[in-house]
C-alpha positions as CSV (number, residue, x, y, z in Angstrom):
1,M,13.3,3.3,-20.7
2,K,14.1,-0.3,-19.0
3,W,15.1,-1.1,-15.6
4,T,18.7,-1.4,-16.6
5,D,18.9,2.5,-17.7
6,T,19.5,3.5,-13.9
7,Y,21.0,7.2,-14.6
8,D,17.9,7.6,-16.7
9,I,15.5,6.9,-14.5
10,A,17.5,8.6,-11.7
11,A,17.5,11.4,-13.2
12,A,14.0,11.3,-14.3
13,L,12.6,10.7,-10.3
14,Y,14.8,13.9,-9.7
15,D,12.9,15.8,-12.3
16,K,9.5,14.4,-11.2
17,F,10.2,14.4,-7.3
18,P,12.6,17.5,-6.8
19,E,11.4,18.0,-3.2
20,V,12.2,13.9,-2.4
21,D,15.5,12.6,-0.2
22,P,16.2,9.7,-1.8
23,L,17.6,8.1,1.1
24,T,14.4,7.9,2.7
25,V,12.3,6.3,-0.1
26,R,11.5,2.6,0.4
27,F,12.2,0.0,-2.7
28,T,8.6,-0.8,-2.6
29,Q,7.7,3.0,-3.2
30,L,10.6,3.3,-5.5
31,R,9.4,0.8,-7.6
32,Q,6.0,2.1,-8.1
33,W,7.4,5.5,-9.0
34,V,9.5,3.8,-11.6
35,L,6.4,1.9,-13.0
36,E,4.7,5.4,-13.0
37,L,7.1,7.3,-15.0
38,D,6.1,8.1,-18.3
39,D,8.9,7.2,-20.3
40,F,9.3,3.8,-18.7
41,S,8.4,0.8,-20.5
42,D,9.4,-2.8,-18.7
43,L,7.8,-5.6,-17.3
44,P,7.0,-5.1,-13.7
45,E,8.7,-8.6,-12.9
46,R,12.1,-7.5,-14.4
47,S,12.6,-5.5,-11.3
48,G,14.7,-6.5,-7.9
49,E,16.5,-5.6,-5.2
50,K,19.8,-5.0,-6.9
51,I,18.1,-2.9,-9.4
52,L,16.2,-0.9,-6.8
53,E,19.4,-0.3,-5.1
54,A,21.3,0.9,-8.5
55,I,18.3,3.0,-8.9
56,Q,18.4,4.6,-5.6
57,A,22.3,5.3,-5.4
58,A,21.9,6.8,-8.9
59,W,19.3,8.9,-7.9
60,I,21.2,10.2,-4.4
61,E,24.3,11.0,-6.8
62,E,21.7,12.9,-9.2
63,A,20.6,14.8,-6.1
64,Q,23.7,16.2,-4.7
């Protein structure tokens, strides 16, 4: 997965952290969790606030 695979990342986060409310996750924590996903293989410096917002929004949608 790459940073632009927001829905795939969101689904992976939902599977890995089903008890976590995505609304409570800070971007610094979110970024770290994404980097730690087994299937993630993009450069850390390619992330930004817009990408993290999109991932969080997709995760919120996935959780509902």
